[in-house]
C-alpha positions in Angstrom: 119.5 93.7 118.8 117.8 97.2 119.0 120.1 98.8 117.4 120.2 96.7 113.9 116.4 96.7 114.1 117.0 100.2 113.9 119.1 100.2 111.0 116.9 97.5 109.4 113.7 100.1 110.0 116.0 102.6 108.0 117.0 100.8 105.3 113.6 99.2 104.5 111.6 101.5 104.9 114.1 104.5 103.2 115.9 102.1 100.9 117.4 105.4 98.8 118.3 107.2 101.7 121.8 108.2 101.9 124.6 107.0 103.9 125.3 110.5 105.3 122.2 110.6 106.3 121.7 107.7 107.6 125.0 108.1 109.5 123.1 111.5 111.2 120.1 109.4 112.4 121.7 106.3 113.9 124.8 108.8 115.2 126.9 105.7 113.1 130.1 106.6 111.2 129.3 105.6 107.6 132.2 103.0 107.4 130.5 101.2 109.9 126.8 101.2 108.1 128.3 100.4 104.8 129.2 97.0 106.9 126.5 96.7 108.6 124.4 97.2 105.7 126.2 94.6 103.7 125.7 91.7 106.0 122.4 92.3 106.2 122.0 91.9 102.2 124.0 89.5 102.5 122.3 87.6 105.1 119.1 88.6 102.9 117.6 89.9 105.8 117.2 92.8 103.8 116.2 92.4 100.0 113.9 93.3 97.2 114.3 96.9 97.3 111.7 98.6 95.5 110.1 101.7 94.2 106.2 102.0 95.3 103.8 103.2 92.4 100.5 104.3 92.7 99.2 101.6 90.3 96.0 103.6 89.4 97.4 106.7 88.2 98.8 103.9 84.9 94.7 103.0 84.5 95.6 99.4 86.4 93.4 97.2 88.3 95.2 94.8 91.3 93.7 91.1 91.6 95.1 89.1 94.5 94.7 85.2 94.4 95.3 82.8 97.2 96.0 79.2 96.1 95.1 76.0 98.3 97.3 73.1 97.9 99.7 74.8 95.2 102.6 72.2 96.0 103.9 69.4 97.7 107.6 69.6 98.2 110.3 72.2 98.5 111.6 70.8 94.8 107.9 71.2 93.7 107.7 74.9 95.2 110.9 76.2 93.9 109.7 75.5 90.5 106.4 77.0 91.3 107.9 80.2 92.1 110.0 80.9 89.5 107.6 80.4 87.1 105.5 83.0 88.9 108.1 85.2 89.2 109.0 85.5 85.8 105.4 86.0 84.8 105.4 89.9 83.4 102.0 90.7 85.0 102.8 89.2 88.5 104.6 91.8 90.7 104.2 90.0 94.2 104.4 86.4 94.9 104.7 85.4 99.0 103.8 82.3 100.6 101.5 81.7 103.7 100.9 78.8 106.3 96.9 77.6 106.6 94.1 77.7 104.4 96.1 78.9 101.9 99.4 77.9 100.5 100.6 80.8 97.8 99.2 83.8 96.7 100.0 86.3 93.7 99.0 89.8 93.0 98.4 90.6 89.4 98.4 94.2 87.5 96.3 94.2 84.8 94.8 96.7 82.5 91.2 95.4 82.8 89.6 92.1 84.3 90.1 90.4 80.8 93.5 90.5 80.5 93.7 89.3 83.9 91.4 86.3 83.5 93.9 85.3 80.6 96.9 85.9 82.8 95.1 83.6 85.3 94.5 80.7 82.8 97.8 81.0 81.8 99.3 80.2 85.1 96.5 77.6 85.7 97.5 75.9 82.4 101.2 76.0 83.2 101.4 75.0 86.6 98.5 72.4 86.8 98.6 72.1 91.0 97.0 75.9 91.1 93.4 74.8 90.0 92.0 75.5 93.7 92.3 79.5 94.7 90.4 82.6 95.8 90.8 85.7 94.5 89.8 89.1 95.1 89.8 92.7 93.9 92.2 95.6 95.7 90.4 98.4 96.0 93.1 100.4 98.1 96.0 99.3 100.2 97.5 101.6 103.2 101.1 101.3 104.0 102.3 102.0 107.4 105.9 102.2 108.6 106.9 99.3 111.0 107.5 101.6 113.7 107.7 99.1 116.0 111.3 98.1 115.0 112.5 101.2 116.2 113.8 101.8 119.9 113.0 104.8 121.9 116.0 106.8 121.4 115.2 106.7 117.7 111.4 107.4 117.4 112.6 111.5 117.3 114.2 110.6 113.9 110.9 108.8 112.6 108.8 110.9 110.2 107.1 108.6 107.6 103.3 108.6 107.1 101.0 106.4 105.8 100.9 105.9 102.5 97.7 105.4 100.6 97.8 103.8 97.0 94.9 102.7 94.6 91.4 104.0 94.7 89.5 105.9 91.9 92.3 108.1 90.0 92.4 109.7 86.9 94.9 108.0 84.2 98.1 110.0 83.9 99.7 110.6 80.6 103.8 110.2 80.6 106.3 111.3 78.3 109.1 109.7 77.0 111.4 110.8 79.6 109.1 110.5 82.5 108.6 106.7 81.0 112.5 106.1 80.9 112.8 107.0 84.6 110.3 105.5 85.9 111.9 102.2 84.1 115.0 102.2 85.2 113.6 103.0 89.2 111.0 99.9 88.6 114.1 97.3 87.8 116.9 99.4 89.5 115.2 101.6 92.4 118.2 102.2 94.4 120.1 103.2 91.2 122.3 106.7 91.6 120.8 109.8 90.0 124.2 110.4 87.8 124.2 106.6 87.0 120.4 106.7 85.7 121.2 110.1 83.8 124.0 108.1 81.4 121.5 105.2 80.8 118.7 107.2 80.2 120.8 110.1 78.2 119.4 112.7 80.5 121.1 115.0 82.4 121.1 114.9 85.8 119.5 117.8 86.8 116.2 116.4 84.4 116.7 113.4 86.1 116.0 114.8 89.8 113.3 117.5 88.3 111.5 114.1 86.9 111.9 112.3 89.9 110.4 115.3 91.8 107.8 116.2 89.8 106.3 112.5 90.1 106.9 112.3 93.9 104.8 115.7 93.8 102.0 113.9 91.5 102.0 111.4 94.2 102.9 108.8 91.4 106.0 107.6 93.2 104.7 107.4 96.8 108.5 106.1 98.8 111.4 103.4 98.1 111.4 100.5 100.6 112.6 97.1 101.0 111.6 93.5 101.8 112.3 92.5 105.2 113.2 88.5 105.9 110.7 88.3 109.1 111.4 84.7 110.3 115.3 85.5 110.1 114.5 88.9 112.4 112.2 86.7 114.8 109.2 88.6 113.7 105.7 87.0 113.6 103.8 88.2 111.1 100.3 87.5 110.2 97.3 88.2 107.5 94.0 88.8 109.0 91.0 88.2 106.6 87.7 90.6 107.9 84.0 90.3 106.1 82.1 93.4 107.3 78.4 94.2 107.8 76.1 96.5 109.2 79.1 99.0 107.4 78.4 102.7 107.8 80.8 105.5 106.8 81.5 106.8 110.5 82.2 103.2 111.6 84.3 102.5 108.6 86.5 105.6 109.9 87.0 104.5 112.7 88.6 101.4 112.1 91.2 102.8 109.7 92.0 105.5 112.7 92.2 102.2 114.8 94.6 100.5 112.8 96.8 103.6 112.2 97.6 103.8 116.0 98.7 100.2 116.3 102.2 100.3 115.3 102.3 96.6 114.8 99.8 97.4 111.6 102.0 97.3 108.5 99.4 96.9 105.5 95.3 97.6 105.4 93.7 96.3 102.1 90.2 97.3 101.2 89.0 94.6 98.9 85.9 93.2 97.0 85.2 89.3 97.2 84.7 86.6 99.7 86.4 89.6 102.4 86.3 93.1 102.8 89.8 94.1 104.3 93.0 92.0 105.2 95.5 93.5 107.9 98.6 92.6 107.6 100.4 92.6 111.7 104.1 92.0 112.9 105.7 91.7 116.4 108.9 90.4 117.8 106.0 89.1 120.6 103.4 86.8 119.0 101.2 87.3 121.8 101.1 90.9 121.1 99.5 89.9 117.9 96.9 87.6 119.3 96.3 90.9 121.6 95.7 93.5 119.1 93.8 90.8 116.9 91.6 90.4 119.8 91.4 94.1 120.7 90.2 94.9 117.2 87.5 92.3 117.3 86.1 93.4 120.7 86.3 97.2 119.9 84.5 96.3 116.1 82.2 93.6 116.5 79.6 95.2 115.4 81.6 95.8 112.2 82.8 92.2 112.0 80.7 89.4 110.6 83.6 86.6 110.0 87.2 86.6 111.1 90.1 84.6 109.9 93.7 84.7 109.8 96.8 83.2 108.3 100.7 83.4 109.5 102.6 84.9 106.8 105.7 83.6 105.6 107.4 85.7 103.5 107.8 87.2 100.1 109.3 85.9 97.1 109.0 89.3 95.2 107.3 92.3 95.6 106.7 95.4 93.4 104.3 98.1 92.6 104.2 98.2 88.5 104.2 95.3 86.0 107.3 94.8 84.1 105.5 94.4 80.7 104.3 98.0 81.0 106.0 100.9 78.6 107.3 97.9 77.0 106.4 98.5 72.6 106.2 94.7 72.0 103.9 94.2 74.7 100.1 93.9 73.7 97.3 95.1 76.5 94.0 93.8 75.2 
C-alpha cells in the first residue's frame, strides 16, 4: 500500500509530471506506472485534475457557502450536485458530514454578482435555503507529505502554495487567454496538442506557461484524491479567533506548516476566521493534532468546531465563464 500511496502522492501533487520523471522518482518502469495510474484513475481514486490559478490576479473574489439540510436521499443529492456543477460561477462542490451537508465555492467579480448567483442557486434548488457563507481571504495549500514513505521523501520538493489576498489585477493578451482557458478545461493537455488547439507554436505555448508560472498566476497542477477509497480520514476545523496579534497569528501559520497532515488552511471573514483541512490514515492522529492546536493556541482560539469531510464532486480555481465573450459580468 505504501508504494501505491507514493504514486498517489506524485500523481495528485504533480498531475502534469511526465511519466519518465515519475519513473525516475519511484524507480519503476514507465509501462508499469502507466498501468498503475490507469487503474487508480479508472477506480476514481485519482480524478479531477486541475490547474491552480491564483484567482486574485483575475480580479475575482472567493465566497464559500455551507448548506444545512440540503437534501434527503441519494437521488436528491445527485440531482442537486448536477445542477451545482453546471453553474459556471461555482468552482467547487463538496460534501460534509455534521452541521453542514454540502458546500460550494463561488468566484465572482464582486459581491453583487455573487448575491445574484447565490439567489439563482436557491431558486433552482428550493432545499438549499438554509446556509452560512464566508468570504475567503487567503488559502494556504500544503503538499500531502504524510502519504510519502520514508525512502521517497528525498524526492519531495513541493512547497506551500499561497493564493488569494490583495493582488494587482493582471491584464492578459489573447494568446495568454487561449492558453489559460485550455489549461482550465484540460489541465493535462500536452503542449503539442495545446499548440494545435490554440493555433500557436509549441515554443510560444511553453513560453506563455512558464511566464504565467513566473508571475505566480499558475501555482501548480494537482488532482483530487478519493480519501474514502484510500481509507484516509479527513476533517475540516473551524476556528473563531480573539486576542489576535500579528506575532501569534504568524506562529499559528508556522505551526500548521509543520504538521504533515494539514493540507489546506483558509483565512476567512464571517462566523469564523480560519478553516483547516486535516487528513490522516490514522483517525486518532487527527484528534491528536486538533488537541495539539487547541492547547498550543488556547489564548487565540475563542470557539472551535470540526466536521468530517466526505468528498469533492468538482474542484477548480477559475470559473468557466471567465474570458467567455458571451458572459456579462456586472
